[in-house]
C-alpha positions as CSV (number, residue, x, y, z in Angstrom):
1,M,0.0,-0.1,0.3
2,A,1.3,3.7,-1.0
3,K,2.3,5.9,1.8
4,G,-0.6,8.6,1.9
5,P,0.4,12.6,2.6
6,T,2.3,13.3,5.6
7,V,1.8,16.8,7.6
8,Y,5.3,18.0,5.8
9,H,3.2,17.4,2.6
10,V,0.2,19.4,3.4
11,A,2.5,22.5,4.7
12,E,4.6,22.3,1.5
13,R,1.4,22.7,-0.7
14,A,-0.6,25.0,2.3
15,G,3.0,27.5,2.2
16,V,2.7,27.4,6.2
17,S,5.4,25.8,9.1
18,I,4.0,22.5,10.1
19,A,3.8,23.8,13.1
20,T,0.4,25.7,11.9
21,V,-0.7,22.3,10.0
22,S,-0.5,20.7,13.8
23,F,-2.2,23.7,15.4
24,T,-4.9,24.0,12.6
25,F,-6.2,20.2,14.0
26,R,-5.3,20.2,17.2
27,Q,-6.2,23.7,17.9
28,P,-7.9,25.2,15.0
29,D,-8.8,28.6,17.6
30,K,-5.3,29.7,17.6
31,V,-5.1,29.7,13.5
32,K,-6.7,32.4,12.0
33,A,-9.5,31.5,9.7
34,S,-7.9,32.2,6.7
35,T,-4.8,30.4,7.5
36,R,-7.0,27.3,8.7
37,E,-9.3,27.1,5.4
38,L,-5.8,27.4,3.5
39,V,-4.7,24.1,5.2
40,L,-7.8,22.5,5.2
41,A,-7.8,22.8,1.4
42,A,-4.4,21.5,0.9
43,A,-5.2,18.5,3.2
44,E,-8.3,17.6,1.5
45,E,-6.6,18.1,-1.9
46,L,-4.3,15.7,-0.9
47,G,-6.3,13.6,0.8
48,Y,-4.6,14.0,4.4
49,V,-5.6,12.8,7.5
50,P,-3.8,13.5,10.9
51,S,-3.1,10.4,12.8
52,A,-3.7,10.1,16.7
53,S,-1.5,7.5,17.1
54,A,1.5,9.2,16.1
55,R,0.6,12.0,18.0
56,G,-0.1,10.1,21.1
57,L,3.9,8.4,20.5
58,A,5.0,11.8,20.2
59,R,3.5,14.0,23.0
60,G,2.6,10.6,25.2
61,R,-0.6,11.3,25.0
62,T,-3.6,9.9,23.3
63,G,-4.9,13.7,22.6
64,A,-8.4,12.7,23.6
65,L,-11.0,12.7,26.7
66,G,-13.4,10.6,27.5
67,L,-17.3,11.1,29.6
68,F,-19.2,8.4,31.0
69,A,-22.7,10.2,30.7
70,Y,-25.7,8.5,31.7
71,D,-29.8,9.3,30.4
72,Y,-31.9,10.7,32.8
73,L,-35.0,9.1,31.3
74,L,-34.0,6.3,31.2
75,D,-34.2,3.2,34.0
76,P,-31.4,0.8,33.2
77,A,-34.2,-1.7,35.2
78,D,-36.3,-1.2,32.9
79,G,-36.0,-3.4,29.4
80,I,-36.7,-2.7,26.3
81,R,-40.7,-3.2,25.6
82,G,-40.6,-5.6,22.9
83,E,-43.4,-7.5,20.9
84,G,-45.9,-10.0,22.4
85,Q,-45.1,-7.6,26.3
86,D,-47.6,-6.7,28.2
87,P,-48.9,-2.9,28.0
88,L,-48.1,-0.4,29.7
89,H,-50.8,0.9,32.5
90,P,-52.5,4.0,31.6
91,A,-50.2,6.0,34.3
92,E,-47.0,4.4,33.2
93,A,-48.3,5.0,29.4
94,D,-49.1,8.8,30.3
95,L,-45.4,8.9,31.8
96,E,-44.0,7.5,29.0
97,R,-45.5,10.4,26.7
98,R,-44.4,13.0,28.9
99,N,-40.5,11.3,28.6
100,E,-41.3,11.4,24.6
101,D,-42.4,14.8,24.8
102,L,-39.1,15.7,27.1
103,R,-36.6,14.2,24.3
104,L,-37.4,17.1,22.4
105,F,-35.5,18.7,24.5
106,P,-31.8,18.8,25.6
107,L,-32.0,18.0,29.5
108,Y,-29.2,18.8,31.7
109,V,-26.8,15.7,31.1
110,D,-27.6,17.1,27.4
111,E,-26.3,20.1,27.7
112,V,-22.9,19.9,30.3
113,Q,-22.0,17.2,27.4
114,R,-22.5,19.7,25.1
115,G,-19.8,22.1,26.6
116,V,-17.8,19.2,27.2
117,E,-18.1,18.9,22.9
118,L,-17.4,22.4,23.1
119,E,-14.4,22.9,25.1
120,C,-12.6,19.6,23.3
121,W,-13.5,21.3,20.1
122,R,-12.1,24.6,21.0
123,R,-8.3,22.4,22.9
124,G,-7.7,20.7,20.3
125,Q,-9.6,17.5,22.4
126,A,-11.0,14.7,20.5
127,L,-14.2,13.6,22.7
128,L,-15.4,9.6,23.4
129,V,-18.5,9.8,24.9
130,G,-20.3,6.5,26.3
131,G,-22.5,5.1,28.6
132,G,-23.9,2.0,30.3
133,N,-26.8,-0.1,32.2
134,P,-25.8,-2.1,35.7
135,E,-25.1,-4.8,33.4
136,N,-22.1,-3.8,31.2
137,N,-21.2,0.0,32.8
138,E,-18.2,-1.1,34.0
139,A,-16.8,-2.6,30.6
140,V,-17.6,0.1,28.7
141,L,-16.4,2.5,31.3
142,S,-12.7,0.3,31.4
143,D,-13.1,0.0,27.3
144,I,-13.3,4.0,27.6
145,A,-10.5,4.9,30.1
146,G,-8.6,2.4,27.9
147,R,-8.6,4.8,25.3
148,V,-7.9,8.2,27.0
149,D,-6.1,10.4,28.2
150,G,-8.6,11.9,30.9
151,L,-12.4,10.6,32.5
152,A,-15.7,13.1,32.6
153,V,-18.2,11.3,34.7
154,F,-21.5,12.3,36.0
155,P,-22.4,11.3,39.6
156,R,-23.7,7.9,40.3
157,S,-23.4,7.0,37.0
158,V,-20.2,3.6,37.5
159,P,-19.6,2.0,40.7
160,S,-17.3,3.7,43.3
161,E,-14.6,1.1,43.6
162,A,-14.4,1.3,39.3
163,L,-13.5,4.6,39.0
164,A,-11.1,4.8,41.7
165,R,-9.7,1.9,40.4
166,I,-9.4,4.1,36.7
167,A,-8.2,7.3,38.8
168,R,-5.3,5.2,39.8
169,R,-4.1,5.4,36.0
170,I,-5.9,8.5,34.6
171,P,-6.9,11.7,35.4
172,V,-10.6,11.5,36.9
173,V,-13.1,14.5,37.5
174,E,-16.5,14.1,38.6
175,V,-19.7,16.9,37.9
176,S,-22.4,18.1,40.4
177,E,-22.3,15.1,42.9
178,N,-18.7,14.5,45.1
179,V,-20.4,10.8,46.0
180,H,-17.0,8.6,44.9
181,N,-13.4,9.9,45.9
182,R,-13.1,13.6,47.7
183,E,-9.5,13.3,46.4
184,L,-10.9,13.3,43.3
185,D,-11.3,17.0,40.4
186,H,-15.0,18.4,40.8
187,V,-16.9,20.6,39.8
188,T,-19.8,21.8,41.0
189,V,-22.1,25.2,41.8
190,D,-23.9,27.0,44.8
191,N,-27.1,24.8,45.0
192,I,-27.7,26.3,48.7
193,S,-27.1,30.1,47.9
194,G,-29.9,29.5,44.5
195,V,-32.4,27.8,46.3
196,R,-32.2,30.6,49.3
197,A,-32.6,32.8,46.6
198,I,-36.0,31.7,45.0
199,T,-37.5,31.2,48.1
200,E,-36.5,34.5,49.2
201,H,-38.0,35.5,46.1
202,L,-41.7,34.2,46.8
203,I,-41.7,35.5,50.0
204,S,-40.4,38.9,49.8
205,A,-41.9,39.4,46.2
206,H,-45.3,37.9,46.5
207,G,-46.0,37.9,50.0
208,L,-45.7,33.8,50.5
209,S,-45.4,31.7,54.0
210,D,-46.1,28.4,53.2
211,L,-44.0,26.7,51.1
212,M,-42.8,23.7,50.5
213,F,-39.5,21.6,49.0
214,L,-39.7,18.5,47.1
215,G,-37.5,16.4,46.1
216,G,-37.3,13.3,43.6
217,M,-34.1,11.3,43.3
218,P,-31.9,11.4,46.3
219,S,-28.7,12.8,46.2
220,S,-26.0,15.6,47.7
221,D,-27.1,18.5,45.5
222,N,-30.6,17.7,46.7
223,E,-29.4,18.0,50.0
224,E,-28.0,21.7,50.3
225,R,-31.0,22.9,48.0
226,L,-33.2,21.8,51.0
227,E,-30.5,23.8,53.1
228,G,-30.8,26.1,51.0
229,F,-34.7,26.4,51.7
230,L,-34.5,25.8,55.0
231,G,-32.0,28.3,55.7
232,A,-34.5,31.2,53.6
233,L,-37.8,30.1,55.8
234,Q,-35.1,30.5,59.1
235,D,-33.9,33.9,58.0
236,A,-37.6,35.4,57.4
237,G,-38.7,34.0,60.6
238,L,-41.4,31.4,59.2
239,P,-42.0,28.1,60.8
240,T,-41.2,24.9,58.6
241,T,-44.9,23.9,59.8
242,R,-44.6,21.8,56.0
243,E,-42.3,18.8,56.1
244,P,-40.0,18.6,53.4
245,K,-41.3,15.7,51.2
246,Y,-37.6,14.4,50.2
247,P,-36.4,12.1,49.0
248,C,-40.1,11.3,47.0
249,G,-37.6,8.6,45.0
250,S,-39.3,8.8,41.8
251,E,-41.7,10.6,39.3
252,Q,-44.3,8.6,40.5
253,S,-43.5,8.9,43.8
254,L,-43.5,12.2,43.4
255,T,-46.7,12.6,41.4
256,E,-48.3,10.7,44.4
257,V,-47.3,12.8,46.9
258,V,-48.9,16.2,45.3
259,S,-52.2,14.3,44.1
260,D,-52.7,12.8,48.0
261,I,-51.9,16.6,49.0
262,C,-54.6,18.2,46.9
263,R,-57.2,15.0,47.6
264,Q,-56.8,16.2,51.2
265,G,-57.0,20.0,50.6
266,S,-53.8,21.0,51.9
267,L,-51.9,22.5,48.9
268,P,-48.9,25.1,50.0
269,E,-48.6,28.5,48.8
270,A,-45.7,27.2,46.4
271,F,-43.5,24.5,46.2
272,V,-39.5,24.4,45.9
273,C,-38.6,21.7,43.6
274,A,-35.2,20.4,43.4
275,T,-35.0,20.3,40.1
276,D,-37.0,21.0,36.7
277,Q,-37.6,17.7,35.9
278,D,-39.7,17.2,39.5
279,A,-41.4,20.2,39.3
280,L,-42.7,19.3,35.1
281,V,-44.0,16.4,37.4
282,V,-45.2,18.6,39.8
283,M,-47.2,21.0,37.3
284,D,-48.6,17.9,35.7
285,A,-49.8,16.5,38.1
286,L,-51.3,19.8,39.2
287,A,-52.9,20.2,36.4
288,A,-54.0,16.9,36.3
289,V,-56.4,17.8,39.3
290,G,-57.5,21.2,37.9
291,V,-55.0,23.7,40.2
292,G,-54.0,26.9,38.4
293,I,-50.6,27.9,38.7
294,P,-50.0,29.8,40.0
295,K,-53.2,31.0,41.0
296,D,-53.7,28.6,43.3
297,V,-50.0,27.7,44.1
298,A,-46.7,28.4,42.8
299,V,-43.8,26.0,41.4
300,T,-40.0,26.3,41.0
301,G,-37.3,24.2,39.8
302,F,-33.5,24.2,40.0
303,D,-31.6,23.4,36.2
304,G,-32.8,25.7,33.6
305,I,-33.8,23.5,31.1
306,A,-35.3,24.2,27.8
307,A,-38.5,22.7,28.5
308,G,-39.1,25.1,31.5
309,R,-39.0,28.2,29.0
310,V,-41.5,26.5,26.7
311,I,-43.8,24.9,29.2
312,K,-46.9,27.1,30.1
313,P,-46.7,28.5,32.4
314,S,-43.2,28.6,31.6
315,L,-40.9,27.9,34.8
316,T,-39.5,29.6,37.3
317,T,-35.6,28.5,38.1
318,V,-32.5,28.6,38.9
319,R,-30.4,28.2,36.2
320,Q,-27.2,26.1,36.4
321,P,-24.4,27.1,33.9
322,M,-24.1,23.8,32.4
323,E,-22.6,24.2,29.3
324,Q,-19.7,26.4,31.6
325,M,-19.7,22.8,34.2
326,G,-18.7,21.1,31.3
327,R,-16.2,23.5,30.0
328,T,-14.3,23.4,32.9
329,M,-14.3,19.6,33.6
330,V,-11.9,19.9,30.5
331,E,-10.0,22.8,31.7
332,L,-9.5,20.6,35.0
333,L,-8.4,17.4,33.5
334,L,-6.6,18.9,30.7
335,D,-4.5,21.3,33.6
336,R,-4.1,17.7,35.7
337,L,-2.3,16.3,32.6
338,D,-0.2,18.8,33.1
339,H,0.4,19.1,37.1
340,P,-0.6,15.5,38.4
341,D,1.0,16.2,41.7
342,K,-1.3,19.5,42.8
343,P,-3.7,19.0,45.0
344,P,-7.8,18.3,44.4
345,V,-9.8,21.4,43.2
346,A,-12.9,21.9,43.9
347,R,-15.0,24.0,41.2
348,R,-18.2,25.7,42.7
349,L,-19.6,27.7,39.5
350,P,-22.4,30.4,40.8
351,V,-26.2,30.1,40.0
352,R,-28.6,32.4,38.9
353,V,-32.2,32.7,39.8
354,V,-34.5,33.3,37.1
355,L,-38.5,34.4,37.0
356,R,-41.1,33.4,34.4
357,E,-45.0,32.8,35.2
358,S,-45.3,29.7,37.6
359,C,-44.3,32.0,40.7
360,G,-46.6,35.1,39.8
361,C,-44.0,36.9,37.5
362,Q,-43.8,37.7,33.7
363,P,-40.4,36.2,32.1
364,G,-37.9,39.1,31.6
């Protein structure tokens, strides 16, 4: 087989240095657009494809990072419903249809992943993305880890032991919760001040005093958000007569909690939800029994996913900088590769309250 074109041929054809060709493929933002187009045109004419393995041998790295993610709407305990299986219960069918609708919009995990992708592109890093279920996630994780220089992971997506084993070989950074190992680099947000601020808004701007915290799934993030909620009530001198329903455990149990409250006629003035997805479940449950939002009860969330902007009424929420979280993960991984012995870094990013219709405000 004839030897293919090399970086030297591309540099000669484009009339630039070898370093410029290298930067064009590895760190395109460092090359002027006109020069980049010249190099890419020369590479296309010659049929040149940069060799990742050659770059790895030269630099002692693969030039790739890994991201192990998961799907918030996929319960790994649920198999794929095939032909001949029992039909879904009506309530399950409604949930499945709602999940299909939600898939039209990027969720928290999607927006963080996009940040990882954009920062990898900006820095000339390849990205290998994977995910699994309890039956195969360790195998998928190990396969990804064996091909990359560093690994970004979402919380609770892999067993602690497997992650610890991988962290002994390559840098690992966790996003959101730091549930595995305090020795790992970690990116999170200011959960406490975010929920404190949105609760204070309900109290001061809308004069509400009977508020209830609802959380779907157990997590350290949700624990911090509950702490912010209780702190705001305490600062306002309000009693915590409503026991926080946290964690509710699942979307179905969260729906049942809201339905029971409505049946008992004990509706609070506001539900402060741990996540936007929890808030959407609550709003669905309230709408199903004819409760008006915000006329009868206010609802708030936390995340800032796109679905909250288009739902009616639009959702008041605490916006996480999800794209920036993903970008920061890449930054920490590359810094760890250059400085392997520095102490673990915990980066906590700020959040902001976004006021919309579900609390009684008009969107800005």
